[in-house]
N, C-alpha and C positions, 0 to 999 in steps of 0.2 A: 801510806808508807813512803818514806824518802830514803834514798841511798846517798851516803856521804863517803867520799874516797879521799884519803890523805896519804902522802908518802910515795916514794918512787915505784913501789911494786903494786900500789893500789890503783889499777887501771881497768882495762877492758875485762880481763878474766874475773877480777873481784866483783865488778859490777854485775856480770852475768851469773856469777855464783849466787849473788843475792837474788837475782831475778828468777832463779830456779824455784824459789820459795815465794817471791812477791813479784810476779810478772808485770803487774801494772804500776810498779813503783816509779817515782820520779827522782832524777838526780838533783842533788842540792849541794850548795857550797858550804852551808853552815848548819849546825845542829838546830833543829826547830825548837821553839819554846813549848809548843804543844804538838800532840800527835805522835805517831809511831815513826821510828827511823831505824836504819841499820848502818853502822859505821865500820869501814875496814880501813885500818891505818897501819902502815909499815914504817919501821925504823931500821937502823943499821943492823941490829942483831935481834930485835924483838918485834912482835906483831901484836896488834890489839883488834879484837872484834867486840863491838858494842851494839846492843839491841834494846830498843824500847818498844814493847809490844803489849797492847791493851793496858798501858799505864805502868807496866812492870819493867824495871830496868835490870839488865843482866849483861855481863861482860866476861871476856876471857882473854888472857894474855899468854904468850908462849915465847921462849927463847928459840931462835931459829938454829937448827942443827948446822954445824959447820959444813959448808959445801952444798947445802940444799938450795935449790932454786928459790929465790925470794918470793916470786909471784906464786909459785905452787904452795909454799909454806903458808902464806897469808890466806890463800883460798881454802886450804885444808882446815885451818883454824876456824875460818868463817863458816865453812860448810858444816863442820862438826857441831858448832854452837847452834846453827839454825836448824839442823836436824833434831837436836834435843829440844829446842824451844818450841818448835812447831809440830813435832811428831810426824813430820813428813820425811820420807826417804826416797828421793828421786830415783827412778829405775835405771837411769844412765849414770847415777852417781854424780861425781863432780864434773863430768864431761859437759862442756859448752861448745857451741858451734854446730856444724852440720855434717861432718864427714868422719865418723868413728871408724869406718872401714878403711879409710886411708891410713890410719895408724897401723893396721895389720899389714897392709902392703909395704909401708915404709920399713917396719921392723923386720919383715921377711927379707926385704932387699938388703938390709944392713947385716943380715946373718943371724938374727935372733931365732931361737928355737920356740916351739909352741908353748912350752912352759913359761918362758919369759914373756911371751905375748899375753898369755892368760893372766899372769901376775900383774902386768901393766893395767889391764882392764879391771880385774877384780880387787887387787890390793891398792894399787896406786890411785885409781880413779873411783873405786868403790862401786863399780858397775854391777848390776844384778846379773847372776849367771845366765838367765834366759836371754837377756839383752846381748851379752857377750856371744852366746851361741848364735843369735840372729846375725850379728855382725860377722862372725866367723863364717857362717854359711854363705853369706853374700860375697865375702872375700874369695871364698873357694869357687863360687860361680863365676866371678870376674877373672880369676887367675888365668884360665886358658886364653881369654881375649887379650889380656896384657902380655902374656908370653908370646902370642902370635904377632905382636906388633914389630915392625921393622925397627931396628936400633937407630936408623937414620930418620925415622918419622919424628915430627915435632908438632905440637899444638900450642897455640898462644892464647892465653886468657888475659883480657884487659878489664880491670874493674873500675866502674864509675860509682863512687860511694855517696850518691845523692838520691833522695826519694822525695815525692810530693809530701808524704808524711811517713812516720815510722810506725809500722804495724806492730800490734801488741806482741805477737809471737816471735818477732824477728831477732836473730842473733848475728846477722851479718853486720859488717862495718858500713853503716849508712847514716847520713845526716840530712835533715830537712832542707830542701833546696832553697827555701825562702830565707834561711839564715846564712846560706853560704854562696848565694849567687855572685857576690862580688869577688869570690876567690876561685870560681870555676876556671877562669883563664889561667890562673897560677897553677891549678891542679893539672890542667892539660899540658902545660909546659913541663911539669915534672914527669907526666906520663910519656911525653915525647922523648925525654931523656932515657926512660926505661926502654922504649922502642928502639932507640939508637943502640943501646947495649945489646938487646936481643938480636938486632940485625947483625951486629959484629960478632958476638960470642957464638951464635948458632948459625953462622953463615954456611957451614957445611951440612946442615940438617935440611931435610925436606919438610917444608911447612905444608901440612895437609888439612888442618882445621884452625879456624879462629873463632873465639867465643868472646863477645863483649857482654859482660854481665854487671852485677851491681849488688846493692842499690838498684836503681832503675836507669839504664843508659839514656832512655828517651826523656829524662828530666833535662838533659842538655837541649839547648835551643838548636834549630836547624843549622844555623851557621857554625855552631860549636861541633855538631856532628860532622858537618862538612870538613871542618878543620881536622878532626881526629881521623876520619876515614881517608882523607887525602894524604895525611902523613903516613898512615899505614901502607897505602899503595906506593908511596914514594920510597919507603925504607925497607919493606919486606918483599921477598919474592913470592908472588901469589900464583905463579904459573902451574903449580901442582895442587892448588887448593881444591879440596873435595867438598868442604862445607864452610860457610861463613855465616855465623849466627849472631844476631843481636837480640838481646832480651828486651823487647819493648815493654813487656811486663804490665804495668798498671794502665788501665784505660784512661785515667785522667792525665796521662802524660803523652798520649798518642794523638798526633795531628797529621793532616795530609802532607804538609811540607816536610815534616820529619821522615815520614814513610817514603816520600819521593827521593829524599837524599839517600836513604838506605838502598833503594832500588838502583839509583844512579851509580852507586859504588859497588854493585855486585853482591850485596847481601842476599844469600839464598834462603835463609830460614830465620823466622822471628817467633817470639812467644807473645801471646796475649793472655795474661794470667789472671783469671778471676779469683782463684782459690776456693770460692764458693759462689753459687748463684742465688743465695738467700740474702736478701737485703738486710735483714735484721742482724745477720752475722757480720756482714761487711761493716755495718755501723759499729758493732761491738768491738771488732778487732782494729778499728782505726783506719780502714781503707776508705778514704774520702771520695768514693765514686759510687755510682749506681750500677745495678745489673743492666739497665738499659744502655749505659755508656759502654759496657763490655761488648754488648751485641753490636753497637754502632762502630766501635773500634775494629772489631773483627771484620765486619762488612766493608769498612773503609780499606783495610789491608788487602782484602780480596780485590776490591775495585782498583787499587793502585797496581795490582799485578802479582802479589805474593801467592805462590802455589804450595808453599811448605810452611804452615803455621802450626805451632805447638800451643797447647794450653796446659796450665798447671792447676791442680786442685790439691787441697790439704784435707786429709781425714783426721778427725779428732779436734776440730776447732771448738771453742767454748760453746756449750749448750746445744750443739748440733745433734740431731737424732739420726737414726738410720733413714727415716723418711726425708729429712733435709738433704742427706747425701744423695738419695735416689733422685730427688728433684734436680739437684745440680747436674747429675749424670744425664738425665733426660733432656735438660736444657742444652747441654753441651753437644749431645748427639744431634740435636736439631741444627746446630751450626756446622757440623762436620769438619772439625779440625783435622789436620793431617797426622797429628800425634797427640797423645795425652800423657802428661807426667803426673803421677799420683804420689804425693808426699804424705808421710804420717807425722803428726805433731806429737 
């Protein structure tokens, strides 16, 4: 299966709407002569969704209602066609990305009532009621923590959108580093401009946490990490910092010189994320490293001096059984990380 995107509104969301149904599909510039494909194409007032599946061609067009968001209209058209063509109804509906609970917090902060929030999930996104109930329950658990935060507190997140490879399940903005190495310096220059803005605009706030995520931040070379962390130190007031996290992430990006740069600049917490300790699953989902590399990277981080190391795992990875998850847990317990984050796919 190939994904072809055309038109100004046919971008990230349209691609990942298609990936709800065909997670292993590849992006393509042109319609293939053979094989299956899905096309999302936006025009000024109309949208087109085209699918060739098992040799059968089907399509749908729609006039875009005046005032409706162009990206949403295209995704809704594509989503409806793919639901009908495949017989699949994704439990989270049209939602892509990783933070549905954030929508609830943002809508509450904007003054929306609970009926409006429910309609956003169930009607706008087509989310299943049980998934909405799950998101709502988590939002309610988080609310006292958010309410207790000092209005002057500030947290900074810096994103590094590069990875050694793109994992099968990933919906983050990330690109293979081997294709973008020559533009990393350009990206860091843009990120420095963002840091300049934060430094000025939030100068009256108290910065208590910094999180550098991705992608995989340690796809940057040691001198590039040195450049980024030095700029952060020069531009931001770190005197009240309670935690400084860098998501080292994938074992195939972790080296001693990079870890030493992180330690030198006061990073207090890192993540070494296997997602699974089953080699067959790592191979299946496109994580081009071994279980042994995970263990070696974790041991190296301890050796360099990190005393706060997180590990991530994902439940629901393709073809994994309960026994596979138990094996992952047993192997992680042997390493004794300081915290464990469990995601569900």
